[in-house]
MDTraj code that builds the backbone (N, CA, C; nanometers):
import mdtraj as md
import numpy as np

residues = "MET THR GLN ILE THR LEU SER GLN LEU ASP SER GLN LEU THR GLU ARG LEU GLN GLN ARG ALA SER GLN ASN GLY ARG THR ILE GLU ASP GLU ILE ALA VAL ILE LEU ALA SER VAL LEU THR PRO GLU SER PRO GLN ASN ALA THR LEU GLY LEU ALA THR ALA ILE GLN GLN HIS PHE ALA GLY ILE GLU ASP PHE GLU ILE PRO GLU ILE LEU ARG GLU PRO MET ARG THR PRO PRO ASN PHE GLU ASN HIS ASN ASP ARG SER".split()
xyz = np.array([
    [10.3691, 6.6749, 23.6693],
    [10.2711, 6.6694, 23.7507],
    [10.1988, 6.7987, 23.7729],
    [10.0640, 6.8117, 23.7289],
    [10.0123, 6.9119, 23.7816],
    [10.0056, 6.9758, 23.9198],
    [9.9810, 7.1023, 23.9176],
    [10.0146, 7.1938, 24.0326],
    [9.8508, 7.2337, 24.0974],
    [9.8404, 7.1867, 24.1965],
    [9.6970, 7.2558, 24.2455],
    [9.7185, 7.3282, 24.3973],
    [9.6335, 7.4249, 24.4004],
    [9.6161, 7.5294, 24.4805],
    [9.5005, 7.5268, 24.5757],
    [9.4942, 7.4795, 24.6901],
    [9.3900, 7.4964, 24.7737],
    [9.3946, 7.6505, 24.8665],
    [9.2499, 7.7132, 24.8672],
    [9.2392, 7.8185, 24.9265],
    [9.1338, 7.7953, 25.0243],
    [9.1218, 7.9017, 25.1233],
    [9.0325, 7.9187, 25.2119],
    [9.0175, 7.7565, 25.2668],
    [9.1255, 7.7063, 25.3151],
    [9.1142, 7.5384, 25.3903],
    [9.0679, 7.5602, 25.5291],
    [8.9790, 7.5035, 25.6118],
    [8.9908, 7.5124, 25.7235],
    [9.0640, 7.4994, 25.8118],
    [9.1209, 7.5800, 25.9221],
    [9.2785, 7.5720, 25.9844],
    [9.2773, 7.4353, 26.0601],
    [9.1431, 7.3920, 26.1141],
    [9.1434, 7.2725, 26.1751],
    [9.1560, 7.1660, 26.0736],
    [9.1398, 7.1819, 25.9579],
    [9.1768, 7.0700, 25.8496],
    [9.3118, 7.0368, 25.8249],
    [9.3567, 7.1835, 25.8208],
    [9.4811, 7.2256, 25.7995],
    [9.5686, 7.1318, 25.8945],
    [9.5430, 7.1447, 26.0282],
    [9.6104, 7.0780, 26.1651],
    [9.6075, 6.9533, 26.1435],
    [9.4816, 6.9141, 26.1149],
    [9.4861, 6.7394, 26.1203],
    [9.5960, 6.6907, 25.9826],
    [9.5610, 6.7569, 25.8820],
    [9.6636, 6.7059, 25.7732],
    [9.8172, 6.7344, 25.8309],
    [9.8370, 6.7961, 25.9079],
    [9.9816, 6.8559, 25.9295],
    [10.0260, 6.7401, 26.0136],
    [9.9261, 6.6865, 26.1206],
    [9.9512, 6.5643, 26.2304],
    [9.9475, 6.4521, 26.1136],
    [9.8623, 6.4232, 26.0450],
    [9.8760, 6.3056, 25.9871],
    [9.9917, 6.2950, 25.8968],
    [10.0484, 6.3916, 25.8467],
    [10.1208, 6.3994, 25.7267],
    [10.2911, 6.3543, 25.8492],
    [10.2889, 6.4186, 25.9507],
    [10.3987, 6.4261, 26.0302],
    [10.4087, 6.2654, 26.0787],
    [10.2925, 6.2222, 26.1226],
    [10.3065, 6.0459, 26.1536],
    [10.3288, 5.9759, 26.0662],
    [10.3001, 6.0228, 25.9389],
    [10.3736, 5.9310, 25.8297],
    [10.4873, 5.9695, 25.7470],
    [10.5343, 6.0362, 25.8117],
    [10.6541, 6.0931, 25.7439],
    [10.6532, 6.1624, 25.6039],
    [10.5779, 6.2400, 25.5984],
    [10.5545, 6.3024, 25.4511],
    [10.5171, 6.4268, 25.4662],
    [10.5571, 6.5333, 25.3782],
    [10.5009, 6.6707, 25.3830],
    [10.3280, 6.6720, 25.3652],
    [10.2999, 6.7782, 25.3768],
    [10.1553, 6.8219, 25.3611],
    [10.0928, 6.7668, 25.2344],
    [10.1897, 6.8146, 25.1450],
    [10.1580, 6.7980, 24.9594],
    [10.1566, 6.6517, 24.9469],
    [10.2892, 6.5893, 24.9961],
    [10.2834, 6.4374, 24.9756],
    [10.1536, 6.3514, 25.0465],
    [10.1164, 6.3946, 25.1492],
    [10.0055, 6.3577, 25.2321],
    [9.8764, 6.3840, 25.1659],
    [9.8726, 6.5007, 25.0670],
    [9.7547, 6.4915, 25.0131],
    [9.7120, 6.4362, 24.9106],
    [9.8544, 6.4251, 24.8302],
    [9.8748, 6.3287, 24.6875],
    [9.8251, 6.1897, 24.7429],
    [9.8697, 6.1137, 24.8150],
    [9.8298, 5.9941, 24.9120],
    [9.7124, 6.0093, 24.9256],
    [9.6289, 6.0375, 25.0232],
    [9.4772, 6.0603, 25.0279],
    [9.4200, 6.0624, 24.8870],
    [9.4444, 6.1681, 24.8211],
    [9.3788, 6.1723, 24.6680],
    [9.4027, 6.0272, 24.6073],
    [9.4917, 5.9795, 24.5837],
    [9.5569, 5.8682, 24.4980],
    [9.4860, 5.7683, 24.5791],
    [9.4417, 5.7222, 24.7025],
    [9.3702, 5.6265, 24.7509],
    [9.2329, 5.6364, 24.7649],
    [9.2073, 5.7626, 24.7269],
    [9.0182, 5.7806, 24.6902],
    [8.9980, 5.7610, 24.5589],
    [9.0881, 5.8084, 24.4636],
    [9.0337, 5.8186, 24.3237],
    [9.1040, 5.6895, 24.2364],
    [9.1831, 5.6201, 24.2854],
    [9.2399, 5.5046, 24.2071],
    [9.1474, 5.3866, 24.2066],
    [9.1205, 5.3580, 24.0888],
    [9.0216, 5.2268, 24.0678],
    [9.0847, 5.1421, 24.1507],
    [8.9963, 5.0675, 24.2570],
    [9.0596, 4.9179, 24.3397],
    [9.0538, 4.8089, 24.2221],
    [9.1519, 4.7040, 24.2581],
    [9.1544, 4.6169, 24.1709],
    [9.0824, 4.5037, 24.2438],
    [9.0712, 4.3947, 24.1775],
    [8.9697, 4.2628, 24.2323],
    [9.0017, 4.2337, 24.3415],
    [9.1647, 4.2376, 24.3844],
    [9.2211, 4.1908, 24.4765],
    [9.2136, 4.2634, 24.6175],
    [9.1844, 4.4112, 24.5821],
    [9.1654, 4.4833, 24.6862],
    [9.0261, 4.5146, 24.7081],
    [8.9349, 4.4413, 24.6459],
    [8.8082, 4.5090, 24.6695],
    [8.7740, 4.4425, 24.7962],
    [8.6640, 4.4801, 24.8589],
    [8.6091, 4.4697, 25.0243],
    [8.5202, 4.3223, 24.9782],
    [8.6311, 4.2641, 25.1028],
    [8.5880, 4.1130, 25.1218],
    [8.4605, 4.0850, 25.2172],
    [8.3760, 3.9850, 25.2228],
    [8.2992, 3.9644, 25.2844],
    [8.3832, 3.8991, 25.4407],
    [8.3087, 3.9170, 25.5624],
    [8.3670, 3.8952, 25.6518],
    [8.4377, 3.7329, 25.6718],
    [8.3484, 3.6509, 25.6521],
    [8.3878, 3.5021, 25.6502],
    [8.4988, 3.4626, 25.5384],
    [8.4806, 3.5783, 25.4211],
    [8.5840, 3.5625, 25.3140],
    [8.7354, 3.5773, 25.3606],
    [8.7351, 3.7327, 25.4509],
    [8.8563, 3.7624, 25.5090],
    [8.9135, 3.6675, 25.6501],
    [8.8294, 3.6560, 25.6899],
    [8.8678, 3.5331, 25.7665],
    [8.9394, 3.4017, 25.7521],
    [8.8746, 3.3504, 25.6524],
    [8.9460, 3.2222, 25.5911],
    [9.0646, 3.2579, 25.4946],
    [9.0846, 3.3470, 25.4428],
    [9.2240, 3.4157, 25.4145],
    [9.3381, 3.4481, 25.5131],
    [9.2830, 3.5131, 25.6216],
    [9.3776, 3.5279, 25.7129],
    [9.4228, 3.4189, 25.7619],
    [9.3581, 3.2970, 25.8035],
    [9.3936, 3.1712, 25.8721],
    [9.4324, 3.0846, 25.7660],
    [9.4387, 3.1207, 25.6438],
    [9.4780, 2.9968, 25.5113],
    [9.5586, 2.9367, 25.5779],
    [9.7251, 2.9832, 25.6065],
    [9.8290, 2.9143, 25.6002],
    [9.8164, 2.8239, 25.7629],
    [9.7335, 2.8152, 25.8205],
    [9.7408, 2.7653, 25.9576],
    [9.6777, 2.6401, 25.8930],
    [9.8082, 2.4969, 25.9362],
    [9.7176, 2.3720, 25.8849],
    [9.6909, 2.2726, 26.0387],
    [9.6060, 2.2097, 25.9953],
    [9.5489, 2.1026, 26.1144],
    [9.4940, 2.2029, 26.2253],
    [9.3983, 2.3045, 26.1642],
    [9.3189, 2.3849, 26.2701],
    [9.1788, 2.4051, 26.2358],
    [9.0967, 2.3557, 26.3192],
    [8.9650, 2.3971, 26.2804],
    [8.8621, 2.4575, 26.3938],
    [8.8062, 2.5350, 26.3709],
    [8.7176, 2.5921, 26.4943],
    [8.5928, 2.5169, 26.5165],
    [8.6011, 2.4500, 26.6253],
    [8.4721, 2.3844, 26.7033],
    [8.3617, 2.4004, 26.6287],
    [8.2807, 2.3395, 26.6142],
    [8.1331, 2.3513, 26.5963],
    [8.0434, 2.3775, 26.7263],
    [8.0041, 2.4667, 26.7561],
    [7.9313, 2.5399, 26.8771],
    [7.7961, 2.4516, 26.8954],
    [7.7540, 2.3614, 26.9932],
    [7.6253, 2.3255, 26.9591],
    [7.5322, 2.3884, 27.0380],
    [7.3920, 2.4276, 27.0202],
    [7.3388, 2.4855, 27.0752],
    [7.1651, 2.4207, 27.0961],
    [7.0986, 2.4303, 27.1793],
    [6.9679, 2.4073, 27.1952],
    [6.8849, 2.4745, 27.0558],
    [6.7751, 2.3655, 27.0395],
    [6.7183, 2.4008, 26.9520],
    [6.6269, 2.5273, 26.9622],
    [6.5845, 2.6023, 26.8978],
    [6.5017, 2.7241, 26.8916],
    [6.4009, 2.6819, 26.9584],
    [6.3223, 2.7932, 27.0461],
    [6.2187, 2.7698, 27.1184],
    [6.0980, 2.8387, 26.9779],
    [5.9717, 2.7727, 27.0407],
    [5.8603, 2.8414, 26.9706],
    [5.8202, 2.9583, 27.0064],
    [5.8216, 3.0594, 26.9094],
    [5.8159, 3.1963, 26.9380],
    [5.6967, 3.1679, 27.0382],
    [5.6349, 3.3673, 27.0909],
    [5.5209, 3.3686, 27.1477],
    [5.4167, 3.3966, 27.0705],
    [5.3007, 3.3596, 27.0850],
    [5.1752, 3.4027, 26.9901],
    [5.1142, 3.5106, 27.0473],
    [5.0588, 3.6124, 27.0276],
    [5.0006, 3.7499, 27.0671],
    [4.8993, 3.7409, 27.0180],
    [4.8598, 3.6475, 26.9273],
    [4.7484, 3.7013, 26.8605],
    [4.5918, 3.6642, 26.9637],
    [4.5950, 3.5706, 27.0887],
    [4.5084, 3.5603, 27.1346],
    [4.5031, 3.5785, 27.2939],
    [4.5099, 3.7482, 27.2916],
    [4.5489, 3.7633, 27.4357],
    [4.4234, 3.8764, 27.4743],
    [4.4265, 3.8567, 27.6109],
    [4.3104, 3.9615, 27.6534],
    [4.3346, 4.1087, 27.6961],
    [4.2469, 4.2086, 27.6391],
    [4.2846, 4.3265, 27.6412],
    [4.2532, 4.4027, 27.7856],
    [4.3444, 4.4382, 27.8882],
    [4.3185, 4.4705, 28.0213],
    [4.3330, 4.6262, 27.9953],
    [4.2464, 4.6836, 27.9723],
    [4.2293, 4.8377, 27.9513],
    [4.1774, 4.9019, 28.0795],
])
top = md.Topology()
chain = top.add_chain()
for i, resn in enumerate(residues, 1):
    res = top.add_residue(resn, chain, resSeq=i)
    for name in ("N", "CA", "C"):
        top.add_atom(name, md.element.get_by_symbol(name[0]), res)
traj = md.Trajectory(xyz[None], top)
């Protein structure tokens, strides 16, 4: 494993790293390694960002006999026409 030394690291960043490492039960070095791995490891197609509809579909795929009811809506109204207005200056 390669050793990397960081110098002149902002003290607030160091504190946040220490807090994050503590929350995750890791040392600062391990936390930095996890952060770097998550940023630098290429995503597999399974982990690629999904569209919202696909993510919702996959989340509820195991639920049988469940349908989201269609919401009935009124027809769209005609948009206003501003071409024939009088200037009241």
